[in-house]
MIRO-665395 format. One record per residue (C-alpha): z, y negated, x negated. Coordinates in nm, 2 decimals. Example, Ala and Ser with C-alpha at 12.3 -4.5 7.8 and 13.67 -1.06 7.14 Angstrom:
BEGIN
     pz     py     px
   0.78   0.45  -1.23
   0.71   0.11  -1.37
END
This chain:
BEGIN
     pz     py     px
   4.79  -2.68   1.16
   4.53  -2.57   0.90
   4.77  -2.33   0.72
   4.89  -2.18   1.05
   4.54  -2.15   1.20
   4.62  -2.38   1.49
   4.31  -2.52   1.66
   4.27  -2.80   1.92
   4.04  -2.88   2.21
   4.08  -3.24   2.29
   3.86  -3.49   2.47
   3.80  -3.73   2.76
   3.65  -3.81   3.09
   3.42  -4.11   3.09
   3.61  -4.32   3.34
   3.98  -4.25   3.27
   4.07  -4.61   3.36
   4.00  -4.57   3.73
   4.30  -4.33   3.76
   4.52  -4.51   3.51
   4.49  -4.85   3.68
   4.65  -4.69   3.99
   4.96  -4.57   3.81
   5.24  -4.82   3.88
   4.99  -5.11   3.88
   5.14  -5.44   3.77
   5.09  -5.77   3.95
   4.80  -6.00   3.86
   4.95  -6.18   3.56
   4.98  -6.16   3.19
   5.36  -6.14   3.21
   5.34  -5.85   3.47
   5.11  -5.65   3.25
   5.33  -5.72   2.95
   5.63  -5.60   3.13
   5.45  -5.29   3.26
   5.35  -5.19   2.91
   5.70  -5.26   2.78
   5.83  -5.00   3.03
   5.64  -4.73   2.84
   5.59  -4.85   2.48
   5.81  -4.99   2.21
   5.84  -5.37   2.21
   5.65  -5.41   1.88
   5.37  -5.19   2.01
   5.34  -5.39   2.34
   5.33  -5.72   2.15
   5.06  -5.59   1.91
   4.84  -5.48   2.21
   4.88  -5.80   2.41
   4.84  -6.03   2.11
   4.53  -5.84   2.00
   4.36  -5.88   2.34
   4.49  -6.20   2.48
   4.60  -6.40   2.17
   4.83  -6.70   2.19
   4.66  -6.83   2.51
   4.78  -6.53   2.71
   4.47  -6.55   2.92
   4.27  -6.27   3.07
   3.98  -6.18   2.83
   3.64  -6.26   2.98
   3.51  -5.90   2.98
   3.77  -5.79   3.24
   3.73  -5.86   3.61
   4.11  -5.89   3.68
   4.45  -5.82   3.53
   4.44  -5.49   3.72
   4.11  -5.40   3.55
   4.25  -5.50   3.21
   4.56  -5.29   3.26
   4.37  -4.98   3.36
   4.12  -5.00   3.08
   4.37  -5.08   2.81
   4.61  -4.82   2.94
   4.33  -4.56   2.93
   4.25  -4.66   2.58
   4.61  -4.62   2.48
   4.67  -4.29   2.66
   4.33  -4.13   2.59
   4.02  -4.30   2.45
   4.12  -4.50   2.15
   4.44  -4.34   2.02
   4.28  -4.00   2.06
   4.00  -4.10   1.82
   4.26  -4.23   1.57
   4.45  -3.91   1.60
   4.13  -3.70   1.54
   4.05  -3.92   1.24
   4.40  -3.85   1.10
   4.35  -3.47   1.15
   4.02  -3.48   0.98
   4.16  -3.68   0.69
   4.43  -3.42   0.66
   4.18  -3.14   0.61
   4.09  -3.01   0.95
   3.72  -2.96   1.03
   3.51  -3.06   1.32
   3.38  -2.77   1.52
   3.61  -2.53   1.34
   3.96  -2.66   1.38
   3.91  -2.95   1.62
   3.68  -2.92   1.93
   3.60  -3.26   2.08
   3.45  -3.30   2.43
   3.34  -3.56   2.68
   3.27  -3.52   3.05
   3.03  -3.75   3.23
   3.01  -3.54   3.55
   3.26  -3.39   3.78
   3.25  -3.08   4.01
   3.17  -3.13   4.37
   3.50  -2.97   4.47
   3.70  -3.24   4.30
   3.64  -3.46   4.61
   3.90  -3.24   4.79
   4.17  -3.42   4.59
   4.02  -3.72   4.41
   3.78  -3.97   4.59
   3.42  -3.96   4.47
   3.42  -4.33   4.42
   3.68  -4.30   4.14
   3.41  -4.13   3.93
   3.47  -3.90   3.64
   3.83  -4.00   3.58
   4.16  -3.86   3.46
   4.23  -3.50   3.59
   3.88  -3.45   3.73
   3.82  -3.21   3.44
   4.10  -2.97   3.54
   3.89  -2.75   3.77
   3.63  -2.72   3.49
   3.88  -2.55   3.26
   4.04  -2.35   3.54
   3.71  -2.25   3.69
   3.78  -2.41   4.03
   4.13  -2.25   4.07
   4.33  -2.45   4.33
   4.02  -2.59   4.49
   3.89  -2.44   4.81
   3.52  -2.51   4.74
   3.53  -2.38   4.38
   3.22  -2.41   4.16
   2.87  -2.39   4.31
   2.61  -2.15   4.17
   2.44  -2.44   3.99
   2.77  -2.56   3.84
   2.85  -2.21   3.72
   2.52  -2.20   3.54
   2.57  -2.55   3.39
   2.92  -2.46   3.26
   2.86  -2.10   3.16
   2.87  -2.19   2.78
   3.17  -2.41   2.83
   3.36  -2.14   3.00
   3.28  -1.89   2.73
   3.38  -2.13   2.46
   3.71  -2.20   2.63
   3.78  -1.83   2.68
   3.72  -1.77   2.31
   3.95  -2.05   2.23
   4.23  -1.92   2.45
   4.19  -1.57   2.30
   4.20  -1.70   1.95
   3.84  -1.59   1.87
   3.58  -1.80   1.69
   3.45  -2.08   1.91
   3.08  -2.18   1.89
   3.12  -2.55   1.98
   2.81  -2.67   1.80
   2.98  -2.98   1.65
   2.98  -3.03   1.28
   3.08  -3.39   1.21
   3.39  -3.59   1.31
   3.20  -3.81   1.55
   3.04  -3.52   1.73
   3.15  -3.45   2.09
   3.03  -3.17   2.31
   2.92  -3.36   2.62
   2.86  -3.25   2.98
   2.61  -3.52   3.10
   2.57  -3.67   3.44
   2.25  -3.47   3.49
   2.43  -3.14   3.44
   2.30  -3.07   3.09
   2.51  -3.03   2.78
   2.44  -3.18   2.44
   2.61  -3.30   2.12
   2.68  -3.67   2.15
   2.75  -3.90   1.86
   3.07  -4.09   1.96
   2.99  -4.46   2.00
   3.36  -4.56   2.03
   3.48  -4.39   1.72
   3.52  -4.70   1.50
   3.70  -4.90   1.78
   3.94  -4.61   1.83
   4.02  -4.57   1.47
   4.08  -4.95   1.43
   4.31  -4.95   1.74
   4.50  -4.66   1.59
   4.55  -4.86   1.27
   4.66  -5.16   1.47
   4.92  -4.97   1.67
   5.06  -4.78   1.37
   5.06  -5.07   1.12
   5.40  -5.09   0.96
   5.51  -4.74   1.05
   5.41  -4.60   0.71
   5.65  -4.84   0.53
   5.93  -4.74   0.78
   5.87  -4.37   0.72
   5.86  -4.41   0.34
   6.19  -4.61   0.35
   6.36  -4.35   0.56
   6.23  -4.08   0.32
   6.37  -4.26   0.02
   6.70  -4.31   0.19
   6.72  -3.94   0.28
   6.63  -3.85  -0.08
   6.89  -4.09  -0.22
   7.16  -3.94   0.00
   7.10  -3.60  -0.15
   7.14  -3.71  -0.51
END
């Protein structure tokens, strides 16, 4: 990516889980959640996840209200929150730079027009950021005058990114995220979930490096 000049905008909505818990929701049990994750992820990955959170007791962790709540939050961590942070960390370790090659963001507010398609009580969840990037396209209400003012710099930054121009994202460190706050203001937020995300990435990918190296050695040997 660095050599080819490829850059990345990547981020999250604060409540991704309220959408994810509604996607083919499993029944209220450990085994149902286990089976649901197994439908999407490799057996060894599902086992790592469920063992990590539930342990040998296979009981619902106390910080979750129900198995549905557990499913939605863990699913969102896998699909967005945690693995994204591990991915970003790998990119930075590989030489990419924050605010130059990788532009991280977080949305804690949604446009009023989103209610046309996604209930307000779902919060700032998955897909609610789409009309921000597309400037209200596909939504009858579009952006209000106030929303356009709030998001003017975001729109200009995204336009520069799409055109391949230099982007002034104002982030300089790996943990920095450009954030649209609930009050409409924008700031640079220090990611409070960074360490948890990186550790989760390591958990999920543990053992893969050995497999990759073994495959590489076998390929090398076959060419001798």
